[in-house]
C-alpha positions as CSV (number, residue, x, y, z in Angstrom):
1,M,-62.0,-14.9,-21.1
2,V,-59.3,-15.7,-23.6
3,K,-60.1,-18.4,-26.1
4,T,-57.9,-21.5,-25.9
5,E,-57.7,-21.5,-29.7
6,A,-56.0,-18.1,-29.7
7,M,-53.6,-19.1,-26.9
8,C,-52.7,-22.2,-28.9
9,A,-52.1,-20.2,-32.0
10,V,-49.9,-17.7,-30.3
11,L,-47.9,-20.4,-28.4
12,S,-47.6,-22.5,-31.5
13,V,-46.0,-19.6,-33.4
14,L,-43.6,-19.0,-30.5
15,V,-42.5,-22.6,-30.4
16,N,-42.4,-23.1,-34.2
17,Q,-40.4,-19.8,-34.6
18,H,-38.3,-20.3,-31.5
19,Q,-34.8,-19.2,-32.2
20,Y,-33.1,-19.7,-28.8
21,G,-34.7,-16.7,-27.1
22,T,-35.0,-14.3,-30.0
23,P,-38.2,-12.3,-29.4
24,L,-40.9,-11.6,-32.0
25,S,-42.5,-8.2,-32.1
26,Q,-46.1,-8.3,-30.8
27,D,-47.4,-7.2,-34.2
28,D,-45.5,-9.9,-36.0
29,L,-46.6,-12.5,-33.6
30,V,-50.3,-11.4,-33.9
31,K,-50.0,-11.6,-37.8
32,R,-48.4,-15.1,-37.7
33,A,-50.9,-16.5,-35.3
34,A,-53.6,-15.8,-37.8
35,V,-56.4,-15.5,-35.2
36,E,-59.7,-14.2,-36.6
37,H,-59.8,-11.2,-34.3
38,E,-56.5,-9.4,-33.7
39,G,-57.6,-8.5,-30.1
40,D,-58.0,-12.2,-29.3
41,A,-54.3,-12.8,-30.1
42,K,-53.2,-9.8,-28.1
43,D,-55.3,-11.0,-25.1
44,A,-53.8,-14.5,-25.5
45,I,-50.3,-13.1,-25.3
46,E,-51.2,-11.3,-22.1
47,E,-52.9,-14.4,-20.7
48,L,-49.9,-16.6,-21.5
49,A,-47.7,-14.2,-19.6
50,R,-49.7,-14.5,-16.4
51,A,-51.8,-17.6,-16.6
52,E,-51.7,-21.1,-15.0
53,Y,-48.8,-21.7,-17.5
54,P,-46.8,-18.4,-17.4
55,C,-44.5,-19.4,-20.2
56,V,-44.3,-16.2,-22.2
57,R,-42.4,-13.0,-21.4
58,V,-43.5,-9.7,-22.9
59,N,-41.0,-6.9,-23.1
60,P,-42.5,-3.8,-24.8
61,A,-39.1,-2.7,-26.1
62,Q,-38.0,-6.1,-27.5
63,G,-41.1,-8.1,-28.1
64,V,-42.6,-11.5,-27.0
65,L,-40.6,-14.6,-26.3
66,L,-40.8,-17.9,-24.6
67,D,-39.6,-18.0,-21.0
68,N,-36.8,-20.5,-21.3
69,S,-37.1,-21.4,-17.6
70,R,-40.7,-22.4,-18.3
71,F,-40.2,-24.1,-21.7
72,G,-41.5,-27.4,-20.4
73,E,-44.7,-25.8,-19.3
74,A,-45.2,-24.3,-22.8
75,L,-44.8,-27.8,-24.3
76,D,-47.3,-29.2,-21.8
77,F,-49.8,-26.5,-22.7
78,L,-49.5,-27.4,-26.4
79,V,-50.0,-31.1,-25.7
80,L,-52.7,-30.8,-23.0
81,K,-54.7,-27.9,-24.3
82,C,-53.9,-27.7,-28.0
83,N,-53.7,-31.4,-28.9
84,R,-50.2,-31.1,-30.4
85,D,-48.3,-34.3,-30.9
86,P,-45.6,-34.7,-28.2
87,Q,-43.2,-36.5,-30.6
88,E,-43.5,-33.7,-33.2
89,L,-42.7,-31.2,-30.4
90,K,-39.8,-33.2,-29.2
91,W,-38.4,-33.3,-32.8
92,R,-39.0,-29.5,-33.3
93,C,-37.6,-28.6,-29.8
94,S,-34.7,-31.1,-29.7
95,H,-32.5,-28.4,-28.0
96,Y,-34.7,-28.4,-24.9
97,E,-32.4,-29.6,-22.1
98,G,-35.2,-30.9,-19.9
99,W,-36.2,-33.9,-22.0
100,H,-34.6,-36.4,-19.7
101,T,-36.9,-35.4,-16.8
102,H,-39.9,-34.1,-18.7
103,E,-43.3,-35.8,-17.9
104,W,-46.1,-34.9,-20.3
105,W,-49.0,-35.6,-18.1
106,P,-48.7,-33.7,-14.8
107,P,-50.0,-35.6,-11.7
108,D,-53.5,-34.9,-10.6
109,K,-53.8,-32.2,-8.0
């Protein structure tokens, strides 16, 4: 099972370094995530690409990037699972076009 801390670190790097869809190489992303074990960061990337919040796309030729169609879910993951401040994310991601309809706390299932 992938550790939430590793997933938070990887997703934080992707959001903090988000440059309108510019991918990061997997090696660069792993280094920037600064996870204790390199394998944990690689597992986190794979999990974020297929998990409950599939908000990351992995293209072996280009690298890893946020799935812009699932950007809101990436922000939700950071708030709900990683304890990131919603206001800081809103400031950092002011280009996100979904702010006017975004709800931070998803309804109970």
